[in-house]
BALOBA-1460 file (C-alpha; in Angstrom, 3 decimals):
// residues 405
<rec num="1" residu="m" x="182.384" y="37.627" z="79.849"/>
<rec num="2" residu="k" x="182.588" y="37.974" z="83.658"/>
<rec num="3" residu="q" x="184.475" y="41.273" z="83.331"/>
<rec num="4" residu="l" x="181.814" y="42.526" z="80.902"/>
<rec num="5" residu="l" x="179.043" y="41.566" z="83.326"/>
<rec num="6" residu="n" x="180.808" y="43.364" z="86.167"/>
<rec num="7" residu="l" x="181.150" y="46.513" z="84.051"/>
<rec num="8" residu="c" x="177.462" y="46.300" z="83.109"/>
<rec num="9" residu="y" x="176.516" y="45.951" z="86.755"/>
<rec num="10" residu="l" x="178.584" y="48.969" z="87.762"/>
<rec num="11" residu="s" x="177.141" y="51.042" z="84.922"/>
<rec num="12" residu="i" x="173.599" y="50.239" z="86.038"/>
<rec num="13" residu="a" x="174.484" y="51.005" z="89.657"/>
<rec num="14" residu="l" x="175.991" y="54.355" z="88.688"/>
<rec num="15" residu="l" x="172.871" y="55.250" z="86.718"/>
<rec num="16" residu="v" x="170.572" y="54.277" z="89.574"/>
<rec num="17" residu="s" x="172.644" y="56.153" z="92.136"/>
<rec num="18" residu="s" x="172.694" y="59.313" z="90.046"/>
<rec num="19" residu="c" x="168.891" y="59.253" z="89.996"/>
<rec num="20" residu="c" x="168.203" y="58.101" z="93.548"/>
<rec num="21" residu="c" x="171.089" y="59.161" z="95.792"/>
<rec num="22" residu="n" x="170.047" y="61.809" z="98.308"/>
<rec num="23" residu="e" x="172.204" y="64.635" z="99.559"/>
<rec num="24" residu="s" x="173.720" y="62.650" z="102.403"/>
<rec num="25" residu="g" x="173.761" y="59.195" z="100.779"/>
<rec num="26" residu="l" x="176.899" y="57.883" z="99.133"/>
<rec num="27" residu="s" x="177.224" y="57.862" z="95.369"/>
<rec num="28" residu="m" x="178.555" y="54.903" z="93.408"/>
<rec num="29" residu="a" x="181.978" y="54.852" z="91.779"/>
<rec num="30" residu="t" x="183.856" y="52.263" z="89.766"/>
<rec num="31" residu="p" x="186.502" y="50.359" z="91.710"/>
<rec num="32" residu="e" x="189.200" y="51.567" z="89.295"/>
<rec num="33" residu="s" x="188.316" y="55.217" z="89.944"/>
<rec num="34" residu="m" x="188.964" y="54.589" z="93.644"/>
<rec num="35" residu="g" x="192.208" y="52.641" z="93.242"/>
<rec num="36" residu="m" x="190.728" y="49.143" z="93.255"/>
<rec num="37" residu="n" x="190.673" y="46.286" z="90.741"/>
<rec num="38" residu="s" x="187.116" y="45.313" z="89.745"/>
<rec num="39" residu="d" x="188.076" y="41.812" z="88.576"/>
<rec num="40" residu="k" x="189.719" y="41.026" z="91.911"/>
<rec num="41" residu="l" x="186.837" y="42.586" z="93.827"/>
<rec num="42" residu="a" x="184.267" y="40.498" z="91.927"/>
<rec num="43" residu="l" x="185.798" y="37.338" z="93.417"/>
<rec num="44" residu="v" x="183.527" y="37.968" z="96.421"/>
<rec num="45" residu="d" x="180.585" y="36.759" z="94.330"/>
<rec num="46" residu="d" x="181.675" y="33.132" z="94.256"/>
<rec num="47" residu="v" x="182.634" y="33.097" z="97.935"/>
<rec num="48" residu="i" x="179.261" y="34.465" z="99.051"/>
<rec num="49" residu="s" x="177.309" y="32.331" z="96.586"/>
<rec num="50" residu="n" x="179.115" y="29.215" z="97.818"/>
<rec num="51" residu="a" x="178.169" y="30.030" z="101.421"/>
<rec num="52" residu="i" x="174.532" y="30.312" z="100.363"/>
<rec num="53" residu="a" x="174.703" y="27.054" z="98.409"/>
<rec num="54" residu="e" x="176.179" y="25.304" z="101.464"/>
<rec num="55" residu="g" x="173.298" y="26.532" z="103.628"/>
<rec num="56" residu="a" x="175.336" y="28.840" z="105.833"/>
<rec num="57" residu="v" x="172.970" y="31.730" z="105.073"/>
<rec num="58" residu="p" x="169.854" y="32.127" z="102.917"/>
<rec num="59" residu="g" x="171.110" y="35.380" z="101.425"/>
<rec num="60" residu="a" x="173.373" y="38.394" z="101.857"/>
<rec num="61" residu="v" x="174.019" y="41.985" z="100.891"/>
<rec num="62" residu="l" x="177.550" y="43.307" z="100.447"/>
<rec num="63" residu="s" x="178.646" y="46.931" z="100.284"/>
<rec num="64" residu="v" x="182.268" y="47.978" z="99.812"/>
<rec num="65" residu="v" x="183.097" y="51.614" z="100.562"/>
<rec num="66" residu="r" x="186.277" y="53.463" z="99.609"/>
<rec num="67" residu="g" x="186.621" y="56.974" z="100.992"/>
<rec num="68" residu="d" x="183.164" y="58.437" z="100.508"/>
<rec num="69" residu="k" x="182.018" y="56.264" z="97.598"/>
<rec num="70" residu="i" x="180.378" y="52.861" z="97.294"/>
<rec num="71" residu="v" x="182.407" y="50.791" z="94.845"/>
<rec num="72" residu="y" x="180.471" y="47.530" z="95.144"/>
<rec num="73" residu="l" x="176.869" y="46.936" z="96.192"/>
<rec num="74" residu="k" x="175.177" y="43.634" z="95.527"/>
<rec num="75" residu="a" x="172.463" y="41.334" z="96.846"/>
<rec num="76" residu="y" x="172.716" y="37.534" z="96.876"/>
<rec num="77" residu="g" x="170.273" y="34.692" z="97.488"/>
<rec num="78" residu="n" x="166.984" y="35.126" z="99.300"/>
<rec num="79" residu="k" x="165.606" y="37.624" z="101.789"/>
<rec num="80" residu="s" x="163.150" y="35.035" z="103.081"/>
<rec num="81" residu="v" x="162.629" y="31.286" z="102.814"/>
<rec num="82" residu="v" x="159.842" y="30.994" z="105.437"/>
<rec num="83" residu="p" x="156.911" y="31.349" z="105.020"/>
<rec num="84" residu="d" x="157.635" y="32.358" z="101.413"/>
<rec num="85" residu="t" x="160.752" y="32.517" z="99.258"/>
<rec num="86" residu="i" x="161.528" y="36.144" z="98.432"/>
<rec num="87" residu="p" x="164.716" y="37.259" z="96.624"/>
<rec num="88" residu="m" x="167.206" y="39.483" z="98.424"/>
<rec num="89" residu="t" x="167.558" y="43.128" z="97.367"/>
<rec num="90" residu="t" x="170.179" y="45.725" z="98.255"/>
<rec num="91" residu="e" x="167.513" y="47.720" z="100.114"/>
<rec num="92" residu="t" x="166.813" y="44.896" z="102.561"/>
<rec num="93" residu="v" x="166.895" y="45.978" z="106.194"/>
<rec num="94" residu="f" x="168.610" y="43.670" z="108.705"/>
<rec num="95" residu="d" x="168.446" y="43.213" z="112.452"/>
<rec num="96" residu="l" x="171.998" y="44.360" z="113.264"/>
<rec num="97" residu="a" x="172.116" y="42.579" z="116.642"/>
<rec num="98" residu="s" x="175.394" y="43.527" z="118.369"/>
<rec num="99" residu="v" x="176.499" y="45.884" z="115.599"/>
<rec num="100" residu="s" x="173.922" y="48.077" z="117.372"/>
<rec num="101" residu="k" x="176.466" y="48.471" z="120.160"/>
<rec num="102" residu="c" x="178.673" y="50.373" z="117.708"/>
<rec num="103" residu="v" x="176.402" y="52.351" z="115.400"/>
<rec num="104" residu="g" x="173.765" y="53.095" z="118.032"/>
<rec num="105" residu="t" x="175.160" y="53.113" z="121.565"/>
<rec num="106" residu="t" x="178.838" y="53.957" z="120.962"/>
<rec num="107" residu="l" x="178.337" y="56.807" z="118.490"/>
<rec num="108" residu="s" x="175.622" y="58.287" z="120.698"/>
<rec num="109" residu="f" x="177.576" y="57.914" z="123.911"/>
<rec num="110" residu="l" x="180.742" y="59.499" z="122.576"/>
<rec num="111" residu="q" x="178.705" y="62.593" z="121.756"/>
<rec num="112" residu="l" x="178.069" y="62.938" z="125.496"/>
<rec num="113" residu="v" x="181.821" y="62.888" z="126.065"/>
<rec num="114" residu="e" x="182.277" y="65.640" z="123.462"/>
<rec num="115" residu="k" x="179.541" y="67.710" z="125.111"/>
<rec num="116" residu="g" x="181.166" y="67.519" z="128.535"/>
<rec num="117" residu="k" x="178.317" y="65.466" z="129.995"/>
<rec num="118" residu="v" x="180.351" y="62.354" z="130.805"/>
<rec num="119" residu="r" x="184.013" y="61.397" z="131.121"/>
<rec num="120" residu="l" x="185.333" y="58.033" z="130.018"/>
<rec num="121" residu="t" x="187.058" y="57.674" z="133.384"/>
<rec num="122" residu="d" x="183.914" y="58.420" z="135.416"/>
<rec num="123" residu="n" x="182.664" y="55.695" z="137.712"/>
<rec num="124" residu="v" x="179.371" y="54.205" z="136.585"/>
<rec num="125" residu="s" x="178.019" y="54.755" z="140.100"/>
<rec num="126" residu="m" x="178.005" y="58.510" z="139.411"/>
<rec num="127" residu="y" x="175.077" y="57.933" z="137.049"/>
<rec num="128" residu="i" x="173.486" y="54.713" z="138.318"/>
<rec num="129" residu="p" x="173.081" y="54.713" z="142.114"/>
<rec num="130" residu="d" x="174.135" y="51.552" z="143.933"/>
<rec num="131" residu="f" x="176.117" y="50.273" z="140.955"/>
<rec num="132" residu="a" x="178.319" y="47.754" z="142.727"/>
<rec num="133" residu="p" x="182.116" y="47.694" z="142.368"/>
<rec num="134" residu="w" x="184.277" y="44.640" z="141.885"/>
<rec num="135" residu="v" x="185.287" y="43.188" z="145.234"/>
<rec num="136" residu="d" x="188.243" y="40.857" z="145.659"/>
<rec num="137" residu="p" x="186.786" y="37.749" z="147.353"/>
<rec num="138" residu="e" x="190.025" y="37.116" z="149.243"/>
<rec num="139" residu="t" x="191.202" y="40.555" z="150.359"/>
<rec num="140" residu="g" x="188.051" y="42.648" z="150.154"/>
<rec num="141" residu="e" x="189.775" y="45.163" z="147.842"/>
<rec num="142" residu="k" x="187.262" y="47.191" z="145.831"/>
<rec num="143" residu="r" x="187.561" y="48.663" z="142.337"/>
<rec num="144" residu="d" x="184.835" y="50.795" z="140.801"/>
<rec num="145" residu="i" x="183.718" y="50.040" z="137.247"/>
<rec num="146" residu="r" x="184.198" y="53.002" z="134.899"/>
<rec num="147" residu="i" x="182.552" y="54.055" z="131.660"/>
<rec num="148" residu="i" x="185.642" y="53.075" z="129.650"/>
<rec num="149" residu="d" x="185.594" y="49.619" z="131.233"/>
<rec num="150" residu="l" x="182.089" y="49.104" z="129.890"/>
<rec num="151" residu="m" x="183.020" y="50.320" z="126.412"/>
<rec num="152" residu="t" x="186.031" y="48.004" z="126.132"/>
<rec num="153" residu="h" x="184.432" y="44.952" z="127.782"/>
<rec num="154" residu="t" x="186.961" y="45.026" z="130.604"/>
<rec num="155" residu="s" x="184.432" y="45.627" z="133.400"/>
<rec num="156" residu="g" x="184.146" y="41.993" z="134.406"/>
<rec num="157" residu="l" x="180.350" y="42.036" z="134.156"/>
<rec num="158" residu="a" x="178.821" y="38.686" z="133.221"/>
<rec num="159" residu="p" x="178.131" y="38.331" z="129.482"/>
<rec num="160" residu="y" x="174.338" y="38.020" z="129.657"/>
<rec num="161" residu="i" x="171.420" y="37.123" z="131.897"/>
<rec num="162" residu="a" x="169.299" y="33.986" z="132.054"/>
<rec num="163" residu="t" x="166.403" y="35.700" z="130.304"/>
<rec num="164" residu="n" x="163.698" y="33.154" z="131.127"/>
<rec num="165" residu="d" x="164.702" y="33.023" z="134.792"/>
<rec num="166" residu="f" x="164.782" y="36.820" z="134.969"/>
<rec num="167" residu="i" x="161.321" y="37.108" z="133.405"/>
<rec num="168" residu="a" x="159.932" y="34.459" z="135.731"/>
<rec num="169" residu="k" x="161.095" y="36.587" z="138.670"/>
<rec num="170" residu="y" x="160.481" y="40.130" z="137.419"/>
<rec num="171" residu="g" x="158.152" y="39.780" z="134.423"/>
<rec num="172" residu="e" x="158.528" y="41.014" z="130.849"/>
<rec num="173" residu="a" x="158.874" y="44.630" z="129.714"/>
<rec num="174" residu="c" x="160.695" y="45.753" z="132.855"/>
<rec num="175" residu="p" x="163.827" y="47.723" z="131.852"/>
<rec num="176" residu="d" x="164.070" y="49.362" z="135.288"/>
<rec num="177" residu="s" x="164.296" y="45.973" z="136.955"/>
<rec num="178" residu="l" x="166.956" y="44.919" z="134.450"/>
<rec num="179" residu="i" x="169.351" y="47.775" z="135.195"/>
<rec num="180" residu="k" x="168.779" y="47.356" z="138.949"/>
<rec num="181" residu="h" x="169.642" y="43.683" z="138.546"/>
<rec num="182" residu="i" x="172.823" y="44.549" z="136.618"/>
<rec num="183" residu="a" x="173.777" y="47.208" z="139.154"/>
<rec num="184" residu="t" x="173.344" y="45.138" z="142.277"/>
<rec num="185" residu="e" x="173.179" y="41.406" z="141.488"/>
<rec num="186" residu="v" x="175.129" y="40.503" z="138.346"/>
<rec num="187" residu="k" x="178.518" y="38.911" z="139.022"/>
<rec num="188" residu="r" x="181.724" y="40.935" z="138.570"/>
<rec num="189" residu="n" x="184.135" y="38.296" z="137.301"/>
<rec num="190" residu="f" x="187.492" y="40.062" z="137.600"/>
<rec num="191" residu="k" x="189.195" y="43.302" z="138.506"/>
<rec num="192" residu="p" x="188.383" y="45.918" z="135.832"/>
<rec num="193" residu="t" x="191.018" y="46.434" z="133.077"/>
<rec num="194" residu="t" x="192.863" y="43.202" z="133.914"/>
<rec num="195" residu="d" x="190.962" y="40.875" z="131.586"/>
<rec num="196" residu="y" x="188.358" y="40.754" z="128.829"/>
<rec num="197" residu="m" x="184.827" y="39.355" z="128.847"/>
<rec num="198" residu="y" x="182.439" y="40.358" z="126.075"/>
<rec num="199" residu="s" x="179.214" y="41.416" z="127.766"/>
<rec num="200" residu="c" x="175.873" y="42.664" z="126.482"/>
<rec num="201" residu="l" x="175.260" y="43.963" z="129.998"/>
<rec num="202" residu="n" x="178.052" y="46.506" z="129.547"/>
<rec num="203" residu="f" x="176.055" y="48.189" z="126.800"/>
<rec num="204" residu="v" x="172.697" y="47.972" z="128.549"/>
<rec num="205" residu="t" x="174.460" y="49.836" z="131.361"/>
<rec num="206" residu="l" x="175.792" y="52.462" z="128.921"/>
<rec num="207" residu="q" x="172.262" y="52.828" z="127.584"/>
<rec num="208" residu="n" x="171.011" y="53.636" z="131.051"/>
<rec num="209" residu="v" x="173.810" y="56.105" z="131.749"/>
<rec num="210" residu="l" x="172.925" y="57.921" z="128.520"/>
<rec num="211" residu="q" x="169.245" y="57.939" z="129.386"/>
<rec num="212" residu="n" x="169.891" y="59.263" z="132.890"/>
<rec num="213" residu="v" x="172.127" y="62.033" z="131.536"/>
<rec num="214" residu="t" x="169.961" y="63.116" z="128.594"/>
<rec num="215" residu="g" x="166.470" y="62.340" z="129.855"/>
<rec num="216" residu="e" x="165.806" y="60.591" z="126.529"/>
<rec num="217" residu="k" x="165.508" y="56.983" z="125.512"/>
<rec num="218" residu="l" x="168.563" y="55.700" z="123.650"/>
<rec num="219" residu="c" x="166.433" y="54.945" z="120.592"/>
<rec num="220" residu="d" x="165.206" y="58.548" z="120.441"/>
<rec num="221" residu="y" x="168.622" y="60.085" z="121.100"/>
<rec num="222" residu="a" x="170.368" y="57.975" z="118.453"/>
<rec num="223" residu="q" x="167.651" y="58.681" z="115.911"/>
<rec num="224" residu="a" x="167.813" y="62.450" z="116.344"/>
<rec num="225" residu="n" x="171.548" y="62.884" z="116.862"/>
<rec num="226" residu="v" x="173.125" y="60.171" z="114.708"/>
<rec num="227" residu="f" x="170.785" y="58.570" z="112.171"/>
<rec num="228" residu="d" x="168.826" y="61.690" z="111.190"/>
<rec num="229" residu="v" x="171.936" y="63.885" z="111.137"/>
<rec num="230" residu="l" x="173.458" y="61.541" z="108.552"/>
<rec num="231" residu="g" x="170.240" y="61.494" z="106.551"/>
<rec num="232" residu="l" x="169.797" y="57.743" z="106.876"/>
<rec num="233" residu="k" x="166.611" y="56.413" z="105.292"/>
<rec num="234" residu="h" x="166.109" y="53.043" z="106.931"/>
<rec num="235" residu="t" x="168.073" y="52.993" z="110.192"/>
<rec num="236" residu="c" x="166.132" y="52.903" z="113.446"/>
<rec num="237" residu="y" x="165.032" y="50.953" z="116.474"/>
<rec num="238" residu="n" x="161.594" y="49.265" z="116.306"/>
<rec num="239" residu="p" x="161.010" y="49.773" z="112.562"/>
<rec num="240" residu="t" x="157.624" y="50.736" z="111.158"/>
<rec num="241" residu="g" x="156.136" y="51.578" z="107.757"/>
<rec num="242" residu="e" x="158.375" y="51.235" z="104.712"/>
<rec num="243" residu="t" x="161.399" y="50.230" z="106.788"/>
<rec num="244" residu="l" x="159.425" y="47.409" z="108.413"/>
<rec num="245" residu="a" x="158.310" y="46.203" z="104.980"/>
<rec num="246" residu="l" x="161.965" y="45.986" z="103.919"/>
<rec num="247" residu="c" x="163.064" y="43.924" z="106.943"/>
<rec num="248" residu="a" x="164.576" y="40.488" z="106.506"/>
<rec num="249" residu="p" x="163.070" y="37.871" z="108.826"/>
<rec num="250" residu="t" x="165.116" y="36.120" z="111.473"/>
<rec num="251" residu="e" x="164.374" y="33.006" z="113.510"/>
<rec num="252" residu="v" x="161.105" y="31.083" z="113.234"/>
<rec num="253" residu="q" x="159.155" y="31.205" z="116.506"/>
<rec num="254" residu="e" x="156.815" y="28.722" z="118.184"/>
<rec num="255" residu="d" x="153.907" y="29.871" z="115.996"/>
<rec num="256" residu="g" x="155.810" y="28.752" z="112.883"/>
<rec num="257" residu="l" x="156.480" y="32.289" z="111.674"/>
<rec num="258" residu="p" x="159.781" y="34.183" z="111.819"/>
<rec num="259" residu="l" x="160.412" y="37.428" z="113.639"/>
<rec num="260" residu="v" x="160.191" y="40.404" z="111.285"/>
<rec num="261" residu="g" x="161.109" y="43.884" z="112.438"/>
<rec num="262" residu="k" x="161.394" y="42.757" z="116.056"/>
<rec num="263" residu="v" x="164.855" y="42.424" z="117.528"/>
<rec num="264" residu="h" x="166.036" y="38.817" z="117.742"/>
<rec num="265" residu="d" x="167.975" y="39.251" z="120.991"/>
<rec num="266" residu="p" x="165.616" y="38.055" z="123.762"/>
<rec num="267" residu="m" x="166.782" y="40.500" z="126.433"/>
<rec num="268" residu="a" x="166.438" y="43.435" z="124.066"/>
<rec num="269" residu="r" x="163.072" y="42.269" z="122.764"/>
<rec num="270" residu="r" x="161.315" y="40.890" z="125.831"/>
<rec num="271" residu="i" x="162.709" y="43.091" z="128.595"/>
<rec num="272" residu="n" x="163.845" y="46.337" z="126.932"/>
<rec num="273" residu="l" x="161.125" y="46.322" z="124.240"/>
<rec num="274" residu="g" x="163.556" y="47.025" z="121.404"/>
<rec num="275" residu="n" x="165.193" y="50.047" z="123.042"/>
<rec num="276" residu="s" x="168.390" y="48.410" z="124.207"/>
<rec num="277" residu="g" x="172.069" y="49.251" z="124.356"/>
<rec num="278" residu="n" x="173.204" y="45.807" z="123.274"/>
<rec num="279" residu="a" x="170.927" y="45.245" z="120.248"/>
<rec num="280" residu="g" x="167.893" y="46.675" z="118.488"/>
<rec num="281" residu="v" x="169.135" y="48.774" z="115.559"/>
<rec num="282" residu="f" x="167.818" y="47.861" z="112.101"/>
<rec num="283" residu="s" x="169.581" y="49.132" z="108.998"/>
<rec num="284" residu="n" x="170.599" y="48.310" z="105.445"/>
<rec num="285" residu="a" x="173.859" y="48.271" z="103.512"/>
<rec num="286" residu="e" x="173.500" y="51.731" z="101.996"/>
<rec num="287" residu="d" x="172.812" y="53.429" z="105.328"/>
<rec num="288" residu="l" x="175.661" y="51.592" z="107.034"/>
<rec num="289" residu="s" x="177.906" y="52.699" z="104.178"/>
<rec num="290" residu="v" x="177.167" y="56.304" z="105.138"/>
<rec num="291" residu="i" x="178.051" y="55.587" z="108.766"/>
<rec num="292" residu="a" x="181.281" y="53.879" z="107.690"/>
<rec num="293" residu="a" x="182.246" y="56.785" z="105.452"/>
<rec num="294" residu="a" x="181.614" y="59.263" z="108.268"/>
<rec num="295" residu="i" x="183.807" y="57.261" z="110.648"/>
<rec num="296" residu="m" x="186.620" y="56.769" z="108.123"/>
<rec num="297" residu="n" x="186.589" y="60.474" z="107.252"/>
<rec num="298" residu="g" x="186.957" y="61.847" z="110.767"/>
<rec num="299" residu="g" x="183.344" y="61.870" z="111.918"/>
<rec num="300" residu="a" x="181.666" y="63.588" z="108.976"/>
<rec num="301" residu="v" x="180.578" y="62.889" z="105.431"/>
<rec num="302" residu="h" x="179.253" y="65.399" z="102.897"/>
<rec num="303" residu="g" x="178.980" y="68.069" z="105.573"/>
<rec num="304" residu="h" x="177.025" y="65.897" z="108.001"/>
<rec num="305" residu="r" x="179.056" y="65.555" z="111.218"/>
<rec num="306" residu="i" x="178.304" y="63.214" z="114.111"/>
<rec num="307" residu="l" x="181.669" y="63.230" z="115.947"/>
<rec num="308" residu="g" x="184.911" y="65.211" z="115.900"/>
<rec num="309" residu="d" x="188.213" y="64.015" z="114.435"/>
<rec num="310" residu="l" x="189.871" y="63.499" z="117.807"/>
<rec num="311" residu="t" x="186.866" y="61.594" z="119.107"/>
<rec num="312" residu="i" x="187.043" y="59.191" z="116.165"/>
<rec num="313" residu="e" x="190.754" y="58.679" z="116.774"/>
<rec num="314" residu="k" x="190.050" y="57.938" z="120.438"/>
<rec num="315" residu="m" x="187.244" y="55.558" z="119.494"/>
<rec num="316" residu="i" x="189.453" y="53.353" z="117.303"/>
<rec num="317" residu="t" x="192.361" y="53.205" z="119.770"/>
<rec num="318" residu="v" x="192.942" y="50.392" z="122.256"/>
<rec num="319" residu="p" x="193.409" y="51.989" z="125.726"/>
<rec num="320" residu="e" x="196.932" y="51.553" z="127.053"/>
<rec num="321" residu="s" x="195.580" y="51.117" z="130.587"/>
<rec num="322" residu="n" x="193.970" y="47.784" z="129.701"/>
<rec num="323" residu="a" x="195.753" y="44.446" z="129.815"/>
<rec num="324" residu="p" x="197.736" y="44.003" z="126.562"/>
<rec num="325" residu="h" x="195.809" y="40.915" z="125.442"/>
<rec num="326" residu="v" x="192.429" y="42.676" z="125.447"/>
<rec num="327" residu="g" x="192.616" y="44.455" z="122.088"/>
<rec num="328" residu="r" x="189.246" y="46.205" z="122.293"/>
<rec num="329" residu="a" x="188.769" y="49.838" z="121.278"/>
<rec num="330" residu="l" x="185.791" y="51.957" z="122.401"/>
<rec num="331" residu="g" x="182.703" y="50.035" z="121.362"/>
<rec num="332" residu="w" x="184.499" y="48.423" z="118.419"/>
<rec num="333" residu="d" x="186.872" y="45.503" z="118.209"/>
<rec num="334" residu="n" x="190.406" y="46.279" z="117.083"/>
<rec num="335" residu="r" x="192.635" y="43.257" z="117.605"/>
<rec num="336" residu="s" x="191.006" y="40.941" z="120.129"/>
<rec num="337" residu="d" x="190.657" y="37.204" z="119.531"/>
<rec num="338" residu="a" x="187.218" y="37.927" z="118.050"/>
<rec num="339" residu="a" x="188.523" y="40.269" z="115.331"/>
<rec num="340" residu="g" x="189.122" y="37.566" z="112.732"/>
<rec num="341" residu="l" x="186.433" y="39.009" z="110.464"/>
<rec num="342" residu="k" x="188.849" y="41.728" z="109.310"/>
<rec num="343" residu="g" x="190.905" y="39.031" z="107.591"/>
<rec num="344" residu="d" x="194.658" y="38.948" z="107.119"/>
<rec num="345" residu="l" x="195.468" y="41.952" z="104.913"/>
<rec num="346" residu="f" x="193.905" y="45.070" z="106.428"/>
<rec num="347" residu="s" x="195.872" y="47.083" z="109.000"/>
<rec num="348" residu="s" x="196.446" y="45.029" z="112.135"/>
<rec num="349" residu="t" x="196.160" y="48.027" z="114.465"/>
<rec num="350" residu="r" x="193.994" y="50.587" z="112.663"/>
<rec num="351" residu="t" x="191.130" y="48.418" z="111.495"/>
<rec num="352" residu="i" x="187.974" y="48.354" z="113.598"/>
<rec num="353" residu="c" x="185.198" y="45.830" z="113.229"/>
<rec num="354" residu="h" x="182.191" y="44.238" z="114.858"/>
<rec num="355" residu="t" x="179.787" y="41.389" z="114.280"/>
<rec num="356" residu="g" x="176.157" y="40.785" z="115.144"/>
<rec num="357" residu="y" x="174.714" y="37.471" z="116.306"/>
<rec num="358" residu="t" x="172.129" y="37.472" z="113.521"/>
<rec num="359" residu="g" x="174.901" y="37.444" z="110.891"/>
<rec num="360" residu="t" x="175.796" y="41.091" z="110.331"/>
<rec num="361" residu="a" x="179.301" y="42.574" z="110.192"/>
<rec num="362" residu="m" x="181.213" y="45.804" z="109.578"/>
<rec num="363" residu="v" x="184.959" y="46.206" z="108.963"/>
<rec num="364" residu="m" x="186.733" y="49.558" z="108.477"/>
<rec num="365" residu="d" x="190.417" y="49.995" z="107.656"/>
<rec num="366" residu="m" x="191.135" y="53.554" z="108.733"/>
<rec num="367" residu="d" x="194.447" y="53.714" z="106.841"/>
<rec num="368" residu="s" x="193.125" y="52.777" z="103.399"/>
<rec num="369" residu="k" x="189.642" y="54.182" z="104.144"/>
<rec num="370" residu="t" x="188.033" y="50.968" z="103.017"/>
<rec num="371" residu="a" x="184.919" y="49.463" z="104.582"/>
<rec num="372" residu="v" x="183.356" y="46.037" z="104.150"/>
<rec num="373" residu="i" x="179.712" y="45.756" z="105.160"/>
<rec num="374" residu="l" x="178.461" y="42.181" z="104.903"/>
<rec num="375" residu="l" x="174.872" y="41.688" z="106.023"/>
<rec num="376" residu="t" x="173.422" y="38.208" z="106.358"/>
<rec num="377" residu="h" x="170.639" y="36.657" z="108.448"/>
<rec num="378" residu="r" x="172.202" y="33.354" z="109.380"/>
<rec num="379" residu="v" x="169.477" y="32.803" z="112.037"/>
<rec num="380" residu="h" x="166.787" y="32.469" z="109.358"/>
<rec num="381" residu="p" x="164.899" y="30.219" z="109.376"/>
<rec num="382" residu="q" x="166.638" y="28.438" z="112.275"/>
<rec num="383" residu="d" x="169.584" y="29.569" z="114.362"/>
<rec num="384" residu="k" x="172.022" y="27.214" z="112.630"/>
<rec num="385" residu="g" x="174.068" y="29.135" z="110.053"/>
<rec num="386" residu="g" x="177.703" y="30.145" z="110.417"/>
<rec num="387" residu="v" x="179.557" y="32.983" z="108.713"/>
<rec num="388" residu="g" x="182.852" y="33.404" z="110.585"/>
<rec num="389" residu="r" x="185.154" y="32.212" z="107.807"/>
<rec num="390" residu="l" x="183.037" y="33.853" z="105.106"/>
<rec num="391" residu="r" x="183.560" y="37.272" z="106.683"/>
<rec num="392" residu="a" x="187.337" y="36.872" z="106.703"/>
<rec num="393" residu="l" x="187.439" y="35.619" z="103.112"/>
<rec num="394" residu="v" x="185.409" y="38.595" z="101.903"/>
<rec num="395" residu="s" x="187.655" y="41.017" z="103.813"/>
<rec num="396" residu="n" x="190.756" y="39.473" z="102.239"/>
<rec num="397" residu="i" x="189.310" y="39.739" z="98.733"/>
<rec num="398" residu="v" x="188.378" y="43.398" z="99.243"/>
<rec num="399" residu="a" x="191.789" y="44.224" z="100.742"/>
<rec num="400" residu="g" x="193.532" y="42.368" z="97.914"/>
<rec num="401" residu="s" x="191.699" y="44.401" z="95.303"/>
<rec num="402" residu="i" x="193.310" y="47.670" z="96.507"/>
<rec num="403" residu="e" x="196.054" y="48.649" z="94.086"/>
<rec num="404" residu="n" x="196.889" y="52.212" z="95.054"/>
<rec num="405" residu="e" x="196.242" y="54.645" z="97.839"/>
């Protein structure tokens, strides 16, 4: 019976996709047609449903991509439980949180490298005046922070700021004050490349480099040069209109209502007004599937190119100049201690991934050209849910369903 239901689901999905899929969107395919076992793949249903039943998340959307096709797309649980209970749909748009660092900032920034506007080895101070170097407190030795140090979280910049303290001093909606604070006041914790410290401030800095080079806001640049080029329907910063109506809520605020369509991250929301290098992108599973397919297929899908083949290869590679234990590629995680979401079966060196604080995650195995996009909103209605183990279990099930290359 379960196999019959899975086949019925796939048949309906194929029919819907044939009617609704636009030129740049991905079409649906059966798992078997793409070298996967549908019965094994369907095991994700129980794992995700159990997480919902245990209260880890109110709902989820899963998309599995193989090559340039979606082989599994399904919604689970509820989109909202406060103030009303609303069922989840596959169109639901999520606050991507730190996945924004990858699909927004990283993809945009690497275009500047391709265009000869920036080099990965450039010092940040070339683009942001007075950007302070690391200084050895004992010897006075100085080491400039470079673009690549920001992208791999090896700069030594502190992870975050005390948002309330910053706002008390500088006020809200002051992005210029934020980057000045990062440039001149934020602690540099170690000599660049020698250690690893995940930092949202790295990507706010990259945002400002991009803006200084292009003369455009990051949100506008990414929209025109990444999201629109790929023909994405519901991927943007600061959603409005139909995309806003599709947004899943996040954490309930002091007024008793959850945030909807406003980035959850307080620095991105209150200081950068949604245009932020560390967070702020909203998207859904189908749009992220297009991005994943483009990345796994050398920077282009269905004739829509955002990056070149060599750039993609560089992006997924851990720099040899960094300390061996770091394991971070450009923008994405590869094999750091935080890369557990890719599970145990995908390639240990050629799988990139990233999570978002709100409960979002992307995993891409570049060898098998398989992507797992698991979108949840664990911070709804309160910031209490946990999805770390769930992500790894889903990745293992998807990897285990691959039967030929």
